[in-house]
C-alpha positions as CSV (number, residue, x, y, z in Angstrom):
1,M,-3.4,141.5,76.6
2,D,-2.6,138.3,76.5
3,I,0.0,137.3,79.5
4,N,2.0,135.4,77.2
5,T,2.7,137.8,74.7
6,G,6.7,138.4,74.1
7,I,7.5,135.5,76.1
8,E,9.4,132.1,75.1
9,S,8.7,130.0,77.5
10,P,7.7,126.2,77.1
11,L,5.0,126.8,79.4
12,L,2.0,128.3,78.1
13,L,0.6,130.9,80.9
14,N,-3.3,130.2,82.1
15,V,-4.5,131.7,85.5
16,S,-6.8,129.5,87.2
17,F,-8.3,128.7,90.2
18,N,-9.4,125.0,89.8
19,K,-7.1,123.6,92.4
20,L,-8.5,125.9,95.0
21,L,-12.3,125.8,93.9
22,E,-11.4,121.6,94.1
23,Q,-10.4,122.2,97.5
24,Y,-13.8,124.3,98.3
25,E,-15.8,121.5,96.9
26,T,-14.6,119.3,99.4
27,L,-15.0,121.6,102.2
28,A,-18.7,122.2,101.0
29,E,-19.1,118.4,101.8
30,G,-17.6,118.7,104.9
31,D,-19.4,118.4,108.3
32,N,-18.1,121.8,109.4
33,E,-21.6,123.7,108.7
34,F,-19.8,127.3,108.8
35,V,-16.9,126.5,106.7
36,A,-19.4,124.3,104.6
37,A,-21.4,127.4,104.2
38,K,-18.7,129.7,103.3
39,A,-17.3,127.5,100.6
40,K,-20.9,126.9,99.0
41,R,-21.0,130.7,98.6
42,I,-17.4,130.7,97.0
43,L,-18.3,128.5,94.9
44,K,-21.4,129.7,93.7
45,S,-19.7,133.2,93.2
46,V,-17.9,132.0,90.5
47,E,-20.4,129.4,88.6
48,A,-21.7,132.4,86.2
49,Y,-17.9,132.6,85.0
50,P,-15.8,129.5,84.4
51,E,-13.3,131.1,82.7
52,L,-12.3,131.2,86.7
53,R,-12.2,127.8,86.5
54,N,-11.2,127.1,82.8
55,G,-8.5,129.4,83.0
56,F,-7.5,132.6,80.9
57,S,-4.6,134.4,79.7
58,E,-5.9,138.0,79.0
59,T,-5.2,140.8,81.7
60,S,-8.4,142.2,80.8
61,V,-10.4,139.4,83.0
62,L,-8.4,140.3,85.5
63,K,-10.1,143.6,86.1
64,E,-13.3,142.4,85.0
65,R,-13.7,139.5,87.6
66,A,-11.5,141.8,90.3
67,N,-14.4,141.2,92.8
68,E,-14.7,137.5,92.2
69,I,-10.9,137.1,92.7
70,R,-10.4,138.6,95.6
71,F,-13.9,136.6,96.7
72,V,-12.1,133.3,96.1
73,L,-8.8,134.6,97.3
74,Q,-10.3,135.4,100.8
75,D,-9.3,132.8,103.0
76,T,-5.4,132.8,101.5
77,F,-5.1,136.5,101.7
78,S,-6.9,137.3,105.5
79,P,-8.0,140.7,105.7
80,L,-7.1,140.3,109.4
81,L,-3.4,140.0,108.8
82,T,-3.8,142.1,105.2
83,N,-1.3,144.7,107.3
84,N,1.3,142.4,108.3
85,E,1.6,139.7,105.5
86,I,3.8,140.3,102.6
87,K,2.1,138.3,100.1
88,T,1.1,138.3,96.3
89,A,-0.4,136.0,93.7
90,S,0.7,135.5,90.6
91,V,2.1,133.1,87.8
92,P,5.2,131.8,87.4
93,L,8.7,133.4,85.6
94,H,6.5,136.5,85.0
95,N,6.3,139.9,86.9
96,L,2.3,139.8,86.5
97,I,0.6,140.5,90.5
98,F,-3.0,140.4,90.5
99,N,-3.6,139.7,94.2
100,S,-1.6,141.5,97.1
101,S,-1.3,142.1,101.1
102,E,-1.8,145.9,101.9
103,R,1.8,145.6,103.1
104,F,3.3,144.5,100.1
105,K,1.4,147.5,98.1
106,N,3.0,150.3,101.0
107,I,6.1,148.4,100.2
108,I,5.8,148.9,96.2
109,K,4.6,152.4,96.8
110,T,7.4,153.8,99.2
111,A,10.1,152.7,96.6
112,G,8.9,154.6,94.3
113,D,7.1,155.3,90.9
114,N,10.0,154.5,88.9
115,F,10.6,151.3,90.4
116,E,10.7,147.9,88.5
117,L,9.6,144.8,90.6
118,Q,12.6,142.1,89.5
119,I,13.6,139.2,91.3
120,K,17.2,139.6,92.3
121,N,18.9,136.3,91.3
122,M,16.4,135.0,88.5
123,P,19.0,135.1,85.5
124,Q,16.2,136.3,82.3
125,D,18.6,133.8,80.4
126,D,17.8,130.8,82.6
127,T,14.1,131.6,82.8
128,Y,13.3,128.9,79.7
129,I,15.3,126.0,81.3
130,I,13.9,127.1,84.8
131,A,10.6,126.5,83.4
132,C,11.2,123.2,81.9
133,T,12.2,122.0,85.6
134,I,9.8,123.2,87.0
135,I,8.0,120.7,83.9
136,L,10.5,117.6,84.7
137,N,9.3,118.2,88.6
138,F,5.9,118.6,88.4
139,Y,4.5,116.4,85.6
140,Y,7.8,113.7,85.6
141,G,8.5,113.7,89.4
142,Y,12.1,114.3,89.0
143,N,13.8,115.4,91.9
144,L,16.3,118.0,90.3
145,N,16.9,119.6,93.7
146,F,16.3,122.9,92.4
147,K,15.0,125.2,95.0
148,R,16.7,128.0,94.8
149,P,16.2,131.5,96.9
150,F,15.1,134.3,95.4
151,F,15.4,137.8,96.7
152,Y,13.6,140.9,95.6
153,E,16.4,143.8,96.4
154,I,13.6,147.2,97.1
155,P,14.7,150.5,98.7
156,D,12.8,151.7,101.5
157,V,11.8,155.8,102.1
158,N,15.2,156.3,102.9
159,G,16.6,154.9,99.6
160,I,18.5,152.1,101.3
161,K,18.2,148.9,99.7
162,R,16.2,145.9,101.9
163,Y,16.1,142.5,100.4
164,Y,13.0,140.2,101.1
165,K,13.1,136.3,100.1
166,I,10.7,134.7,98.4
167,L,8.6,131.7,99.4
168,Y,6.5,129.8,96.9
169,N,3.1,128.2,97.3
170,G,2.4,125.7,94.1
171,D,-0.1,123.9,95.6
172,F,-3.0,125.3,93.3
173,C,-0.7,124.5,90.1
174,E,-1.6,121.8,87.0
175,I,1.3,121.1,84.3
176,I,-0.8,119.6,81.2
177,P,1.1,118.6,78.0
178,T,0.0,119.9,74.8
179,E,0.2,118.0,71.6
180,R,3.2,119.6,71.0
181,A,4.8,118.2,74.1
182,K,7.6,115.1,74.0
183,K,7.6,112.7,75.9
184,I,11.0,112.7,78.3
185,T,13.2,109.5,78.8
186,K,15.2,108.4,81.3
187,G,18.0,109.2,79.0
188,D,16.7,112.6,78.1
189,F,16.7,113.6,81.7
190,D,20.2,112.4,81.8
191,E,21.3,114.1,79.1
192,L,19.8,117.2,80.5
193,L,21.7,116.5,83.9
194,D,24.9,117.6,82.3
195,N,24.3,120.1,79.9
196,F,22.3,123.2,82.1
197,E,23.4,126.0,79.4
198,N,22.8,124.5,76.4
199,I,19.9,126.2,75.6
200,D,18.9,124.7,72.3
201,L,19.6,121.3,73.7
202,W,15.9,122.3,76.1
203,R,14.3,123.5,73.7
204,E,14.5,120.3,71.8
205,K,13.2,118.6,74.7
206,F,10.6,121.0,76.1
207,P,9.0,123.1,72.3
208,P,8.0,126.8,72.9
209,Q,4.5,126.1,74.7
210,S,4.4,122.3,74.8
211,Y,2.8,122.4,78.6
212,I,0.3,124.6,79.9
213,F,0.4,125.8,83.0
214,K,-2.8,126.1,84.6
215,G,-3.5,127.9,88.1
216,F,-1.3,130.3,90.3
217,V,1.3,130.8,92.7
218,I,1.3,132.7,96.0
219,S,4.4,134.2,97.2
220,N,5.1,134.4,101.0
221,I,7.8,137.5,101.1
222,F,9.8,138.1,104.0
223,D,11.9,140.9,104.8
224,V,15.5,139.1,105.5
225,T,17.4,142.2,105.4
226,D,19.3,141.8,108.7
227,D,20.4,138.0,107.6
228,Q,21.7,139.3,103.9
229,S,23.9,141.9,105.4
230,I,25.4,139.6,108.1
231,S,26.0,137.2,104.8
232,N,27.8,140.2,103.1
233,I,29.7,140.9,106.1
234,K,30.9,137.2,106.2
235,S,31.6,137.3,102.8
236,S,34.8,139.3,103.9
237,L,35.0,137.3,106.8
238,I,34.8,133.5,105.7
239,V,37.8,131.4,105.9
240,G,40.3,134.3,106.5
241,G,43.1,133.6,109.4
242,K,41.3,130.4,110.0
243,R,42.6,128.2,107.9
244,N,44.5,126.1,110.1
245,D,41.8,125.7,112.7
246,E,41.2,122.4,113.7
247,G,37.7,121.4,112.4
248,F,38.0,123.9,109.6
249,M,37.7,121.3,106.7
250,D,34.6,119.7,108.5
251,N,32.7,122.7,108.6
252,F,33.7,123.8,105.2
253,E,32.3,120.6,103.8
254,E,29.2,120.8,106.1
255,I,28.4,124.0,104.2
256,F,28.5,122.3,100.6
257,R,26.5,119.3,101.9
258,S,23.5,121.6,103.7
259,L,23.9,123.8,100.2
260,L,23.1,120.5,98.0
261,G,21.7,118.2,100.2
262,I,24.2,115.8,99.4
263,K,25.2,113.5,101.9
264,N,28.7,112.1,100.9
265,L,30.2,115.1,99.3
266,R,33.5,116.2,99.8
267,A,35.3,119.9,99.3
268,G,38.4,120.7,98.0
269,F,40.5,123.7,96.2
270,S,43.5,123.9,93.6
271,L,45.4,127.2,93.4
272,Y,46.0,128.8,90.2
273,N,49.8,129.9,89.5
274,K,49.3,132.6,86.3
275,E,53.3,133.0,86.0
276,E,54.1,129.2,85.9
277,S,50.1,128.0,84.3
278,T,50.5,125.3,86.9
279,F,47.8,124.3,89.4
280,E,49.0,123.8,93.4
281,C,47.6,122.9,96.6
282,V,47.5,124.5,99.6
283,H,49.6,124.5,101.8
284,N,49.3,123.5,105.8
285,S,45.5,124.0,105.9
286,G,43.3,120.6,105.3
287,L,42.1,121.6,102.2
288,H,42.5,118.6,99.6
289,S,43.0,119.3,96.0
290,F,41.1,116.3,93.6
291,L,42.5,117.4,90.6
292,L,46.3,116.9,91.9
293,G,45.7,114.0,93.5
294,N,48.9,113.6,95.8
295,N,51.2,116.0,93.5
296,D,51.6,119.0,95.0
297,S,51.6,121.1,91.6
298,A,50.8,120.3,88.2
299,K,50.9,122.0,84.8
300,C,46.7,123.1,83.9
301,L,47.5,120.9,80.7
302,E,48.6,118.3,82.4
303,V,45.9,117.9,84.9
304,M,42.6,118.2,82.3
305,C,42.4,118.7,78.6
306,G,42.3,121.4,76.6
307,Q,38.4,122.0,76.2
308,S,38.1,121.5,79.3
309,Y,41.0,124.5,80.8
310,K,39.1,126.4,77.8
311,S,35.9,126.4,79.9
312,L,37.6,126.3,83.5
313,M,40.2,129.0,83.1
314,T,39.4,131.0,79.8
315,E,35.7,131.2,79.8
316,K,35.4,130.9,83.5
317,K,32.5,128.1,83.4
318,Y,32.0,125.6,85.9
319,I,32.5,122.1,84.3
320,T,30.6,119.2,85.8
321,V,31.1,115.6,85.4
322,S,28.1,113.9,86.4
323,N,29.1,110.2,85.9
324,V,32.9,109.5,86.0
325,D,32.8,105.8,85.0
326,K,30.9,106.7,81.4
327,M,33.1,109.2,80.6
328,L,35.9,106.7,81.3
329,S,34.7,104.5,79.2
330,G,34.7,107.1,75.9
331,T,37.1,106.6,73.7
332,E,39.1,110.0,74.8
333,Q,41.0,109.3,78.5
334,Q,40.9,112.9,79.8
335,P,43.4,112.9,82.2
336,H,41.1,114.7,85.0
337,I,38.7,111.8,84.5
338,V,41.2,109.5,85.3
339,R,42.5,111.0,88.3
340,L,39.1,111.4,90.1
341,N,38.6,107.5,89.3
342,K,41.7,106.7,90.8
343,Q,39.9,108.2,93.7
344,G,37.1,106.6,94.0
345,I,35.3,109.9,92.6
346,K,32.0,109.5,90.6
347,S,30.7,113.0,90.1
348,A,32.1,116.2,90.6
349,I,31.5,119.7,90.2
350,F,34.7,122.2,89.7
351,A,34.1,126.1,89.9
352,P,36.2,128.7,88.7
353,I,37.1,131.4,91.7
354,A,37.4,134.5,89.6
355,N,37.8,138.3,90.2
356,D,38.1,141.0,87.7
357,D,42.1,139.9,87.3
358,G,41.2,136.7,86.4
359,V,40.5,133.4,88.0
360,M,42.9,132.8,91.4
361,G,41.8,129.3,92.0
362,V,39.3,126.0,91.6
363,L,36.6,125.2,94.0
364,E,36.4,121.3,93.7
365,I,33.1,119.5,94.5
366,V,33.2,115.8,94.3
367,S,31.1,112.8,95.8
368,T,31.4,108.9,95.4
369,Q,28.1,108.7,94.0
370,P,27.1,109.0,90.1
371,M,24.9,111.3,89.1
372,V,24.4,113.6,92.4
373,L,26.6,116.3,91.0
374,N,25.7,118.1,88.2
375,S,25.4,121.0,85.8
376,I,21.6,121.7,87.2
377,N,22.8,121.7,90.9
378,A,26.5,123.0,90.0
379,N,24.2,126.7,89.5
380,K,23.4,126.4,93.5
381,L,27.0,127.5,93.8
382,V,26.3,130.8,92.1
383,D,24.6,131.9,95.2
384,V,27.5,130.9,97.7
385,M,31.0,132.0,95.3
386,P,30.8,135.7,96.8
387,F,31.9,134.8,100.1
388,I,34.1,131.8,98.1
389,V,36.2,134.7,96.1
390,S,36.2,136.8,99.2
391,A,38.0,134.4,101.1
392,V,40.3,133.5,98.5
393,E,41.4,137.5,97.3
394,R,41.8,137.7,101.5
395,S,43.9,134.5,101.8
396,K,46.0,135.4,98.5
397,N,46.7,138.7,99.8
398,E,47.6,137.5,102.9
399,E,50.2,134.9,101.6
400,Q,51.4,137.8,99.4
401,N,51.9,139.9,102.0
402,T,53.6,137.3,103.7
403,I,56.0,136.4,101.0
404,E,56.3,140.7,100.3
405,A,57.2,140.3,104.3
406,I,60.0,137.3,103.3
407,I,61.2,139.1,100.4
408,Q,61.8,142.4,102.3
409,Q,63.4,140.8,105.4
410,E,65.5,138.9,103.4
411,C,66.3,140.3,100.3
412,T,65.5,144.4,100.4
413,S,63.4,145.5,97.2
414,I,64.0,143.5,94.4
415,H,63.7,144.9,90.6
416,S,60.9,143.6,88.5
417,S,63.0,141.1,86.0
418,V,64.1,138.7,89.1
419,Y,61.2,139.0,91.2
420,W,59.7,135.8,90.3
421,K,62.8,133.9,91.4
422,F,62.4,136.0,95.1
423,V,58.6,134.8,94.9
424,A,59.2,131.2,94.2
425,A,62.1,130.7,96.6
426,A,59.6,132.3,99.5
427,R,57.0,130.3,98.7
428,Q,58.8,127.5,98.5
429,F,60.4,128.7,102.3
430,L,56.7,128.8,103.4
431,K,56.2,125.4,102.2
432,D,59.5,124.3,104.0
433,K,58.6,125.9,107.2
434,S,55.5,124.2,107.0
435,V,57.1,120.8,107.2
436,I,60.2,121.3,109.0
437,G,59.6,124.2,111.0
438,S,62.5,126.7,111.9
439,K,65.1,124.6,110.4
440,A,63.4,126.1,106.6
441,A,66.1,128.2,105.2
442,F,65.9,130.9,102.6
443,Q,67.5,129.4,99.2
444,E,70.1,131.1,97.8
445,I,69.2,133.3,94.7
446,V,71.9,133.3,91.6
447,F,71.6,133.7,87.9
448,D,74.3,131.9,86.1
449,D,75.7,133.3,82.5
450,I,74.7,136.7,81.9
451,Y,76.3,139.5,80.4
452,P,77.0,142.7,83.1
453,L,76.6,146.3,81.4
454,F,78.1,148.8,83.9
455,G,77.8,152.8,83.6
456,Q,78.3,155.8,85.1
457,I,78.0,159.6,84.7
458,D,79.8,161.5,87.7
459,V,80.4,164.6,89.0
460,K,83.9,165.8,87.9
461,G,86.4,167.0,90.7
462,S,83.4,167.0,92.9
463,S,85.8,166.4,96.0
464,E,87.5,169.5,95.2
465,A,84.1,171.3,94.8
466,R,83.2,170.1,98.3
467,N,86.1,170.8,99.7
468,L,86.2,174.8,98.5
469,A,82.6,175.1,99.0
470,T,83.0,173.9,103.2
471,Q,86.3,176.1,102.8
472,K,84.4,179.2,101.9
473,D,82.3,178.7,104.4
474,L,84.7,178.1,107.4
475,L,86.3,181.4,105.9
476,L,83.0,183.2,106.1
477,Q,82.2,181.9,109.8
478,L,85.9,182.6,111.3
479,S,85.3,186.0,109.8
480,L,82.0,187.0,111.2
481,A,83.3,184.9,114.7
482,E,86.7,187.7,114.2
483,N,84.9,190.8,113.3
484,I,82.6,190.5,116.8
485,V,85.8,189.7,119.2
486,S,87.5,192.3,117.7
487,Q,84.7,194.7,118.7
488,I,84.1,192.6,122.1
489,S,88.1,193.0,122.7
490,K,87.5,197.3,121.9
491,L,85.0,197.0,124.7
492,E,86.5,194.9,127.1
493,P,90.8,195.0,126.3
494,L,91.3,191.5,128.5
495,P,94.7,189.0,126.6
496,I,92.0,186.5,126.5
497,Y,90.4,188.1,123.4
498,E,93.7,188.9,121.7
499,E,94.3,185.1,122.3
500,I,91.0,184.3,120.7
501,L,91.8,186.7,117.6
502,F,94.9,184.8,117.5
503,Q,93.4,181.4,117.2
504,I,91.0,183.0,114.9
505,R,93.5,184.4,111.8
506,S,96.0,181.4,112.6
507,F,93.0,179.4,111.4
508,V,92.5,181.5,108.5
509,N,95.5,181.5,107.4
510,S,95.7,177.5,107.5
511,L,92.7,177.4,105.2
512,K,93.5,179.4,102.6
513,T,97.0,178.1,102.1
514,D,97.1,174.6,103.2
515,F,93.5,173.1,103.6
516,K,92.6,169.6,104.6
517,V,89.8,167.6,105.1
518,D,91.0,166.9,109.1
519,S,91.2,170.9,109.2
520,E,87.0,171.3,109.1
521,H,87.1,168.9,112.5
522,G,89.6,171.3,114.3
523,I,88.0,174.6,113.1
524,V,84.8,173.5,114.3
525,A,85.4,171.8,117.4
526,F,87.2,175.3,118.4
527,L,83.9,177.3,117.0
528,K,81.4,175.2,119.1
529,K,84.1,175.2,122.1
530,D,85.3,178.4,122.4
531,I,83.6,181.0,120.2
532,E,80.0,179.9,120.6
533,P,80.1,180.3,124.9
534,L,81.3,183.6,124.4
535,L,78.9,184.8,122.0
536,E,76.3,183.3,124.1
537,Y,77.7,185.5,127.6
538,Q,78.2,188.5,125.4
539,L,74.4,188.4,124.4
540,E,73.2,188.5,127.7
541,K,75.6,191.2,128.9
542,N,76.5,193.3,125.7
543,E,73.3,195.2,123.9
544,G,75.3,196.6,121.9
545,L,76.4,193.7,119.9
546,K,73.2,191.4,120.5
547,Q,72.3,192.3,116.5
548,E,75.4,190.7,115.0
549,I,75.7,188.1,117.6
550,R,72.1,186.6,116.5
551,G,73.5,187.4,113.2
552,Y,76.3,185.2,113.6
553,F,74.0,182.8,115.6
554,E,71.7,183.1,112.4
555,R,74.1,182.1,109.8
556,V,75.1,178.4,111.6
557,D,73.1,175.4,111.1
558,S,72.2,173.7,114.4
559,D,73.3,170.4,112.8
560,L,76.3,171.1,111.5
561,N,77.6,173.4,114.1
562,M,78.9,175.6,111.0
563,V,78.2,178.0,108.6
564,Y,76.2,176.2,105.6
565,H,76.0,178.3,102.5
566,H,78.4,177.3,99.8
567,R,78.4,173.9,100.8
568,K,74.6,174.0,101.1
569,R,74.6,175.2,97.1
570,Y,77.1,172.3,96.3
571,D,74.7,169.8,98.1
572,E,71.4,171.1,96.5
573,T,73.5,170.8,92.8
574,I,74.6,167.2,93.7
575,M,71.0,165.9,94.9
576,L,69.5,167.5,91.8
577,I,72.0,166.2,89.0
578,N,71.5,163.1,91.0
579,K,67.6,163.3,91.2
580,N,67.5,164.5,86.8
581,M,69.7,162.2,85.9
582,A,68.2,158.8,87.5
583,S,65.0,160.3,86.6
584,I,66.1,160.8,83.1
585,L,67.3,157.4,83.2
586,D,64.5,155.5,85.0
587,E,62.3,156.8,82.5
588,K,64.6,155.3,79.4
589,Q,64.4,152.3,81.3
590,K,60.8,151.4,80.6
591,A,61.1,151.0,76.5
592,A,64.6,149.0,77.3
593,Q,62.6,146.8,79.7
594,A,60.1,146.4,76.7
595,M,62.8,145.8,74.2
596,Y,63.6,142.8,76.3
597,P,63.3,142.0,79.8
598,H,67.1,142.3,82.0
599,Y,68.3,143.4,85.5
600,F,68.7,147.3,86.1
601,E,69.7,149.0,89.3
602,R,71.2,152.5,89.8
603,F,73.1,154.1,92.4
604,K,73.0,158.2,93.6
605,T,76.8,159.2,94.8
606,D,78.1,162.1,93.0
607,G,76.5,161.3,90.2
608,V,75.0,158.1,88.7
609,E,75.6,155.0,88.1
610,H,73.8,151.9,86.9
611,N,74.3,148.2,86.8
612,M,72.5,145.9,84.0
613,Y,72.1,141.9,84.0
614,I,70.8,140.1,80.8
615,G,70.8,136.7,80.0
616,E,68.2,134.0,80.0
617,S,68.6,132.8,83.3
618,I,66.8,136.2,84.3
619,T,63.9,135.8,81.4
620,K,63.1,132.4,82.8
621,T,62.7,131.4,78.8
622,D,64.9,130.5,76.3
623,S,64.6,133.4,74.1
624,F,67.5,135.3,74.8
625,N,69.7,135.4,71.6
626,P,73.3,137.9,71.8
627,V,71.4,140.5,69.9
628,Y,69.8,141.5,72.7
629,L,72.9,141.9,74.8
630,Y,74.1,144.2,71.4
631,N,70.5,146.2,71.3
632,L,71.1,146.6,75.1
633,R,74.7,148.2,74.8
634,L,74.0,150.2,71.7
635,W,70.9,151.6,73.9
636,Q,73.2,152.4,77.1
637,L,75.5,154.6,74.6
638,Q,72.4,156.2,73.1
639,V,71.2,157.4,76.9
640,M,74.1,158.0,78.5
641,C,74.6,160.6,75.0
642,E,71.0,161.9,75.8
643,M,71.7,162.8,79.4
644,E,75.0,164.1,78.6
645,N,72.9,166.6,76.7
646,E,69.7,167.0,79.4
647,Y,72.7,168.2,81.9
648,Y,74.4,170.6,80.1
649,S,71.3,172.2,78.2
650,N,70.0,172.9,81.7
651,Q,73.6,173.6,83.4
652,H,72.5,177.2,84.1
653,L,69.6,176.4,86.5
654,Y,72.0,174.5,89.0
655,P,73.3,176.8,92.2
656,I,76.9,175.9,91.0
657,T,78.8,174.8,87.6
658,L,80.2,171.6,88.0
659,D,81.2,169.6,85.4
660,V,80.3,166.0,84.6
661,A,82.0,163.1,82.5
662,S,80.7,160.2,81.6
663,M,82.0,156.2,80.9
664,I,80.8,152.8,80.2
665,L,82.1,149.4,81.3
666,V,82.5,147.0,78.8
667,F,82.5,143.1,79.8
668,N,82.7,140.7,76.8
669,Q,82.3,137.1,79.5
670,P,79.3,135.9,80.8
671,L,79.1,135.5,84.3
672,S,77.1,134.5,87.5
673,I,75.5,137.1,90.3
674,R,74.2,136.0,93.6
675,F,72.2,138.0,95.7
676,R,73.7,138.3,99.2
677,M,71.7,138.3,102.1
678,D,73.5,140.0,104.3
679,E,74.1,143.0,102.0
680,K,70.9,142.7,100.0
681,Q,72.0,143.1,97.1
682,F,73.7,141.7,94.2
683,D,77.4,140.8,93.7
684,V,79.0,139.0,90.8
685,D,79.9,135.3,92.2
686,G,83.1,133.3,92.1
687,T,86.8,134.8,91.9
688,Y,87.5,135.3,88.3
689,N,84.3,137.4,88.0
690,A,85.5,139.4,91.0
691,R,87.8,141.0,88.6
692,Y,84.7,143.0,87.1
693,E,84.0,144.5,90.2
694,V,87.6,145.5,90.7
695,V,87.7,147.4,87.1
696,K,83.9,148.8,88.4
697,K,85.4,150.9,91.9
698,R,88.8,151.9,90.2
699,V,88.7,152.6,86.9
700,D,87.0,155.8,86.3
701,K,90.0,157.2,88.3
702,A,92.8,155.5,85.9
703,F,95.3,157.7,84.2
704,I,96.3,157.1,80.4
705,K,99.5,155.1,80.8
706,G,102.8,156.8,81.1
707,T,100.5,160.0,81.7
708,Q,98.7,162.1,84.4
709,E,95.9,162.3,82.8
710,R,92.4,160.6,83.9
711,I,90.7,158.4,81.6
712,T,87.5,160.3,81.8
713,Q,87.0,163.5,80.7
714,N,84.2,166.2,80.4
715,G,83.0,166.6,77.4
716,K,83.1,163.1,76.3
717,I,82.2,159.6,76.6
718,T,84.9,157.3,77.7
719,I,84.1,153.0,76.7
720,V,86.5,150.7,79.2
721,Y,87.0,147.4,77.3
722,S,90.0,144.5,77.3
723,Q,88.8,142.6,74.1
724,K,89.8,143.5,70.3
725,E,85.8,142.5,69.0
726,D,84.4,144.9,72.2
727,E,86.9,147.8,70.3
728,E,85.5,147.2,67.1
729,E,82.0,146.3,68.5
730,Y,82.1,149.7,69.8
731,L,83.6,151.4,67.1
732,R,80.6,150.6,64.8
733,Y,78.0,151.8,67.4
734,I,80.5,155.4,67.3
735,R,80.1,155.6,63.8
736,F,76.2,155.2,63.7
737,F,76.0,157.9,66.4
738,Q,78.0,160.0,64.2
739,S,75.9,159.3,61.5
740,K,73.2,160.8,63.5
741,K,75.4,163.6,65.0
742,A,75.4,162.0,68.7
743,L,79.0,162.3,68.6
744,N,81.9,163.9,67.3
745,K,85.0,162.7,64.7
746,D,87.8,163.1,67.6
747,V,87.9,159.0,68.6
748,E,90.6,158.3,70.5
749,I,91.9,155.0,71.3
750,L,94.0,154.9,74.8
751,E,95.8,152.4,76.5
752,L,95.1,152.4,80.9
753,E,97.5,152.2,83.5
754,D,97.8,148.8,85.5
755,L,95.4,148.0,88.1
756,Q,95.6,146.5,91.1
757,G,95.3,142.4,89.4
758,V,94.5,144.1,86.5
759,T,95.9,144.6,83.2
760,G,95.9,144.9,79.1
761,L,92.4,147.5,79.8
762,K,91.8,149.8,76.9
763,A,89.7,152.6,76.3
764,I,87.5,154.6,73.3
765,R,87.0,158.4,74.1
766,V,84.9,160.2,72.1
767,G,83.6,163.9,72.1
768,I,79.9,164.1,72.5
769,L,78.0,166.5,70.4
770,Y,75.5,168.8,72.4
771,H,72.1,170.1,70.8
772,N,70.8,173.8,70.8
773,K,67.4,172.7,72.6
774,N,66.0,176.5,70.7
775,D,67.9,175.2,67.3
776,D,68.0,171.7,66.4
777,E,70.7,172.0,63.6
778,A,73.1,173.5,66.5
779,L,75.7,171.5,67.2
780,Y,78.6,171.9,70.0
781,T,81.9,170.2,70.9
782,Y,82.1,170.8,74.9
783,D,84.4,173.9,74.3
784,D,82.2,175.0,72.0
785,L,79.3,175.0,74.5
786,M,81.3,176.7,77.5
787,K,81.9,179.5,75.1
788,E,78.1,179.9,74.7
789,I,77.5,179.4,77.7
790,K,80.0,182.0,79.0
791,V,78.9,184.3,76.1
C-alpha cells in the first residue's frame, strides 16, 4: 500500500535514507579507521537497494528491507539504550512508524490492542496547512516560529493516561518542488500570514502533492506526565486571587513573550458584559484594555466593526491584525484599527475567552512591530487558552460572589426582574471603592413611573379562630389540672388545695364568659408558677397519681408551657393555606413573567398578599405599553379566582375549616418605588404615593359606607378603586369572566367608609363560581358549595 493513499497534502511522502547515507559517506572518508570501516559496511549493505536512497512510498518495501533499514539506523537507535529511550522513526503528519525503541513498543503494547496512536493536539483539519508551513520553513527559509509542542496521550497498565512530549529531528529530510509547485513570493507569504484558517488559499499557493518530502524524521519522546499534571492544576489556580499582586502584569506578559518569542509584546484584557453588550476594563488589576484605550467601557459595536464582532463574539474565533498601518490605509476605517494606531500598536491578536456559557472576555496580545503577530502564531495560544479560561472563570465567580455578598448585605433577596439594577449598582460600588475606598456608598435603587398592583387572599376571622383555639387549649389544660388537684385534695385535705381549685375554676369561668388576649398570659403564668411545681412534687410523692400527672405533662408543649392541640391545628391550617396558595401564585407567576417582565413579591400572613409593579424603568427598555398593564390586571383577577377554587376544592383536607376572602386594590396613577436599605425591601416613594400604602394596609378591614359590614366577604372577590375609568375597565373584565363561567352575575358597586386621610374609595364585589373537580360542568356559588360540603 502506498503511504500517500487517502491523504490530501502538498507533500508527496517518500521514505528515504539519502541524507543519513550522505553523512556515512563523509564518515567513510574520515581519519577514524574504526568509524570509517563501520560507515563503509553500512554503505555497502544498501548498494544493491537503490530505493533506500532514492526513496519509496510502498509500505511493502519496509517489510522487504526491514533488516537493511535496521542496520542503517543502528547508530540512531542504539541497542544499548533501546529499553530506556522512547524513540521512533517515521514520516511527518502520518501515523506510519517503521522503526522504534523497545521501550516505545512496550508502552504501546501496554495500552491494549484497541489503542490507536494519535498526536493529542494535532488538529486533523490543520494538517494540510501545517505541511505548507514545513515547506515555507525548509524550502523557502521563512521563520514562522510554528514550533508548537505535540503530545501523545497513552494509558498505562492501570488505564491512567500518561502524557508524552514529542521532539522531532528533521536532519534527514529534503523538500523538493515538482512541476506542480508554484513560486511563493513575499506578497504571497504576507497574505498567508493573515489567513491561517483559509484552507482554499493555502491549497491555491501549495497545490496537492506539489512538493516531494524525501527522508524520515526521528521522534524523541519524553514522559511529561508530572509536568502536564502540574499544568492542569495551574489552570485552576492561575490569576485567581492574585490580580492585585505587585508585578503580576509583568509576569503575565512575560509568559506570552516566551510563548511567542516576541520581546516587545504587551498583553491586555477586556471583560464582556452580556447584559449591556459592552466591553469593560478590569478595575484595580493592572490589566489594560487596548480595545478600549482610555475608556472604562464601550458598546461592542462601537469598539469594532460588525464582521470582527461576529468572528470574535459569535463564532468565537481569533482576530489577527498583522499590519495596522496597512489596514488603516484601506477604504474602510475600522474602529479597533483606529484605536490601536492611536496607541502605537502595529500588530495584534484578539482571542475570545469562552466557555460553554459563551464569551466572558477578550485576551489582547499586541506589539509595536508589524507582522510579528499574525494568524499563524495566534494558533500557539491554543495550548494556553484553558489556563486563561479557568482564570477568567474563577475571577468572574469571585466578582459575582462579591456582588452577591454586597447585594445580600445591602439589599437582601432580590426579584429577578430588578436584579440587573442591583448588579449595576454593586459593580459601580466596587469601582468607586477601588478609587475612594471606604467613602464609597451604595447608590439608591429607585424605579420611577411604574404601575402598582396589589392583591390578597385572606383568612376570614383569623383572629377569632386563633383565640378560640387558644381558649379551647387553656380550658383543656385547666380541666386536666383541676382533675388532678381534686384528687390530691381528697388524699391530703389541705386548705391550700381548695384555694388552688378556686383559682382554677375562676379562670375557667373567665375563659367561658369573657376571653381576652391578655387572659392567656395570666393563666399560663399561673399554671407554670403554681400548678407545675405541685404536680412535680406529687409525681415523686404519690404513686397513684403518676400516670395522670405524666399525662398532663405530655399534653403540655415545652416551648409554649401550655396544651398545644387546637392551636396547633389552627397553626397547621394557616401554614398549609399559605403554602398552597403561595405555591399556586408562584407557579402562575412564571407565565405572567413570560408575558412581560415585572417586579413581584408576596408575603405570608394569615393568607397570602402580593405586590406587583410594572413599567418601562423596570424592564430597562422602551417596550412598555399600557396593554401590558391591562393584561397583568386581567391575569391577576383570573389567578385570584383560581386560587379561591383551589382552596375550597381542598378545604376538607385542612385540619380545621376556615373561610377565605379575596381582594384586589387598583391604583391607576404611576408612582415611584425606592428600595429601603434599612428595611431591605421596596416601598413607595413620596408623600402623595404614601396614600397607596395607607389604603393597602387598612382597606380589607374597611366597612361599606353607612353599615357595619366588611367590604371583603367570603365567596366573593372585592375590587377596590377610586376612579370611574377603573370601574369601567374591571366591569369589562368581569363580563369576560362571567362568559367563562368563572364569576357570578351578582355584581355590586359599593362605597367605602372614609379611611384616615383617604376618601372616595369604591368597590366592585362579585361572587365567584366554584367548579366541581369531578364534574367540569357543575358550577356552585359559595352558598351552594357550603351546602354541598356539609352534605
